[in-house]
PAVO-235760 format. One record per residue (C-alpha): residue number from 1; residue in one letter; x, z, y negated. Coordinates in nm, 4 decimals. Example, Ala and Ser with C-alpha at 12.3 -4.5 7.8 and 13.67 -1.06 7.14 Angstrom:
REM PAVO-235760
{site 1,'A',{1.2300,0.7800,0.4500}}
{site 2,'S',{1.3670,0.7140,0.1060}}
END
This chain:
REM PAVO-235760
{site 1,'X',{-1.4877,5.7481,7.5066}}
{site 2,'X',{-1.4571,5.3738,7.4485}}
{site 3,'X',{-1.1806,5.1625,7.6001}}
{site 4,'X',{-1.0184,5.1208,7.2576}}
{site 5,'X',{-1.0155,5.4909,7.1730}}
{site 6,'X',{-0.8970,5.5784,7.5226}}
{site 7,'X',{-0.6105,5.3253,7.5030}}
{site 8,'X',{-0.5100,5.4518,7.1578}}
{site 9,'X',{-0.5269,5.8147,7.2771}}
{site 10,'X',{-0.2831,5.7419,7.5618}}
{site 11,'X',{-0.0546,5.5424,7.3339}}
{site 12,'X',{-0.0563,5.8115,7.0624}}
{site 13,'X',{-0.0227,6.1206,7.2793}}
{site 14,'X',{0.3584,6.1131,7.3239}}
{site 15,'X',{0.4139,6.0651,6.9471}}
{site 16,'X',{0.1722,6.3427,6.8610}}
{site 17,'X',{0.3265,6.5838,7.1135}}
{site 18,'X',{0.6772,6.4974,6.9897}}
{site 19,'X',{0.5639,6.6107,6.6416}}
{site 20,'X',{0.4482,6.9446,6.7867}}
{site 21,'X',{0.0783,6.8601,6.7536}}
{site 22,'X',{-0.2095,6.7719,6.9842}}
{site 23,'X',{-0.4787,6.5069,6.9564}}
{site 24,'X',{-0.8184,6.6469,6.8667}}
{site 25,'X',{-1.0053,6.3152,6.8588}}
{site 26,'X',{-0.9657,5.9389,6.8230}}
{site 27,'X',{-1.2388,5.7335,6.6639}}
{site 28,'X',{-1.2806,5.3648,6.5957}}
{site 29,'X',{-1.5730,5.3217,6.3569}}
{site 30,'X',{-1.7194,5.0697,6.1160}}
{site 31,'X',{-1.7891,5.2010,5.7672}}
{site 32,'X',{-1.9038,4.9927,5.4691}}
{site 33,'X',{-1.8163,4.6714,5.6513}}
{site 34,'X',{-1.4606,4.7822,5.7377}}
{site 35,'X',{-1.3150,4.9072,6.0673}}
{site 36,'X',{-1.1229,5.2361,6.0765}}
{site 37,'X',{-0.9028,5.3769,6.3501}}
{site 38,'X',{-0.8641,5.7502,6.2963}}
{site 39,'X',{-0.6548,5.9945,6.4916}}
{site 40,'X',{-0.7378,6.3596,6.4281}}
{site 41,'X',{-0.4602,6.6026,6.5122}}
{site 42,'X',{-0.4344,6.9788,6.5529}}
{site 43,'X',{-0.1500,7.2314,6.5613}}
{site 44,'X',{-0.1208,7.6087,6.5853}}
{site 45,'X',{-0.0742,7.7313,6.2300}}
{site 46,'X',{-0.2362,7.4200,6.0833}}
{site 47,'X',{-0.1510,7.0556,6.0259}}
{site 48,'X',{0.0524,6.9514,5.7211}}
{site 49,'X',{0.0555,6.6224,5.5354}}
{site 50,'X',{0.4104,6.5785,5.6692}}
{site 51,'X',{0.2777,6.6022,6.0269}}
{site 52,'X',{0.0242,6.3278,5.9529}}
{site 53,'X',{0.2854,6.1087,5.7846}}
{site 54,'X',{0.5410,6.1518,6.0641}}
{site 55,'X',{0.2906,6.0596,6.3330}}
{site 56,'X',{0.1498,5.7700,6.1318}}
{site 57,'X',{0.4950,5.6178,6.0695}}
{site 58,'X',{0.5963,5.6491,6.4331}}
{site 59,'X',{0.2678,5.5296,6.5791}}
{site 60,'X',{0.1972,5.2360,6.3453}}
{site 61,'X',{0.4580,4.9987,6.4975}}
{site 62,'X',{0.3566,5.1023,6.8499}}
{site 63,'X',{-0.0041,5.0089,6.7714}}
{site 64,'X',{0.1119,4.6754,6.6295}}
{site 65,'X',{0.3124,4.6044,6.9442}}
{site 66,'X',{0.0462,4.7160,7.1940}}
{site 67,'X',{-0.2306,4.5501,6.9896}}
{site 68,'X',{-0.5249,4.7423,7.1467}}
{site 69,'X',{-0.7528,4.6215,6.8658}}
{site 70,'X',{-0.7673,4.2444,6.8112}}
{site 71,'X',{-0.9223,4.2521,6.4621}}
{site 72,'X',{-0.7963,4.4110,6.1399}}
{site 73,'X',{-0.8575,4.7803,6.0707}}
{site 74,'X',{-0.7399,5.0675,5.8544}}
{site 75,'X',{-0.5294,5.3232,6.0407}}
{site 76,'X',{-0.5448,5.6917,5.9432}}
{site 77,'X',{-0.3968,6.0126,6.0838}}
{site 78,'X',{-0.5470,6.3381,5.9617}}
{site 79,'X',{-0.6078,6.7010,6.0469}}
{site 80,'X',{-0.9117,6.7832,6.2556}}
{site 81,'X',{-0.9974,7.0284,5.9759}}
{site 82,'X',{-1.1443,7.3770,5.9860}}
{site 83,'X',{-1.4997,7.2380,6.0017}}
{site 84,'X',{-1.4192,7.0042,6.2877}}
{site 85,'X',{-1.6643,6.8370,6.5214}}
{site 86,'X',{-1.6912,6.9741,6.8741}}
{site 87,'X',{-1.7337,6.6955,7.1295}}
{site 88,'X',{-1.5707,6.7688,7.4639}}
{site 89,'X',{-1.6576,7.0593,7.6966}}
{site 90,'X',{-1.3116,7.2110,7.6382}}
{site 91,'X',{-1.3783,7.2082,7.2597}}
{site 92,'X',{-1.6895,7.4175,7.3125}}
{site 93,'X',{-1.5158,7.6580,7.5510}}
{site 94,'X',{-1.2283,7.7078,7.3065}}
{site 95,'X',{-1.4606,7.7986,7.0196}}
{site 96,'X',{-1.7154,8.0249,7.1943}}
{site 97,'X',{-1.8114,8.2934,6.9412}}
{site 98,'X',{-1.7312,8.0725,6.6403}}
{site 99,'X',{-1.9824,8.0011,6.3669}}
{site 100,'X',{-2.1182,7.6465,6.3861}}
{site 101,'X',{-2.3898,7.4050,6.2800}}
{site 102,'X',{-2.5932,7.2153,6.5366}}
{site 103,'X',{-2.7489,6.8967,6.3984}}
{site 104,'X',{-3.0455,6.7555,6.5856}}
{site 105,'X',{-3.1967,6.4081,6.6015}}
{site 106,'X',{-3.5445,6.5501,6.5392}}
{site 107,'X',{-3.6575,6.8770,6.3785}}
{site 108,'X',{-3.6988,7.1791,6.6028}}
{site 109,'X',{-3.8691,7.4901,6.4641}}
{site 110,'X',{-3.8927,7.3068,6.1319}}
{site 111,'X',{-3.5256,7.2158,6.0912}}
{site 112,'X',{-3.2768,6.9482,6.1987}}
{site 113,'X',{-2.9818,7.1832,6.1420}}
{site 114,'X',{-2.9398,7.5218,6.3074}}
{site 115,'X',{-2.6610,7.7686,6.2264}}
{site 116,'X',{-2.5229,8.0433,6.4439}}
{site 117,'X',{-2.2410,8.1658,6.6637}}
{site 118,'X',{-2.1614,7.9388,6.9570}}
{site 119,'X',{-2.2793,8.1355,7.2590}}
{site 120,'X',{-2.2425,7.8786,7.5341}}
{site 121,'X',{-2.2181,7.5220,7.6540}}
{site 122,'X',{-2.3996,7.4208,7.9705}}
{site 123,'X',{-2.3587,7.0617,8.0918}}
{site 124,'X',{-2.4147,6.9181,7.7430}}
{site 125,'X',{-2.6627,7.1800,7.6235}}
{site 126,'X',{-2.5467,7.3892,7.3280}}
{site 127,'X',{-2.6466,7.7553,7.2972}}
{site 128,'X',{-2.6088,7.9475,6.9718}}
{site 129,'X',{-2.6931,8.2988,6.8631}}
{site 130,'X',{-2.8753,8.2540,6.5322}}
{site 131,'X',{-2.8670,8.4831,6.2272}}
{site 132,'X',{-3.1536,8.6879,6.3762}}
{site 133,'X',{-2.9425,8.7492,6.6876}}
{site 134,'X',{-3.1667,8.5290,6.9033}}
{site 135,'X',{-3.0264,8.2690,7.1397}}
{site 136,'X',{-3.1358,7.9116,7.0815}}
{site 137,'X',{-3.0705,7.6359,7.3349}}
{site 138,'X',{-3.0477,7.2697,7.2407}}
{site 139,'X',{-3.0433,7.0139,7.5191}}
{site 140,'X',{-2.7866,6.7326,7.5208}}
{site 141,'X',{-3.0454,6.4666,7.4292}}
{site 142,'X',{-3.1532,6.6686,7.1202}}
{site 143,'X',{-2.8054,6.7202,6.9742}}
{site 144,'X',{-2.6711,6.4690,6.7228}}
{site 145,'X',{-2.3535,6.6705,6.6596}}
{site 146,'X',{-2.1933,7.0128,6.6430}}
{site 147,'X',{-1.9418,7.1216,6.3792}}
{site 148,'X',{-1.7608,7.4455,6.3152}}
{site 149,'X',{-1.8556,7.6051,5.9839}}
{site 150,'X',{-1.6914,7.8583,5.7580}}
{site 151,'X',{-1.9146,8.1553,5.6803}}
END
């Protein structure tokens, strides 16, 4: 996690908790020449647009005051979504048994994307049980990203 995203996470956490939600992820990315600060939130029962709006309105002035990002950016608060990215070890542990897509940097067995049920997470390596019921292991350096998928 970068210093900016870590600072924003700590700044946002009390506001997000106050709204009955939790932070799923914070990202600060450049897209099409513009910088975006995005806070992804989660809540049992699902996140509503009102949750996003409440947190955004409360957090926006705090970000202005703390000024963790010196340049201009677009600020967004949104749901982590049902097809969310799994990044931290606790994300993987929480969703063991869930259907997911593992995207690789380079093809393995003829494909850069492998689908299956998340069977394990071992120090950065992702293990899935594919549609044939076979376990496949992808080492940390092979994995570009992992997302939950709806069947």
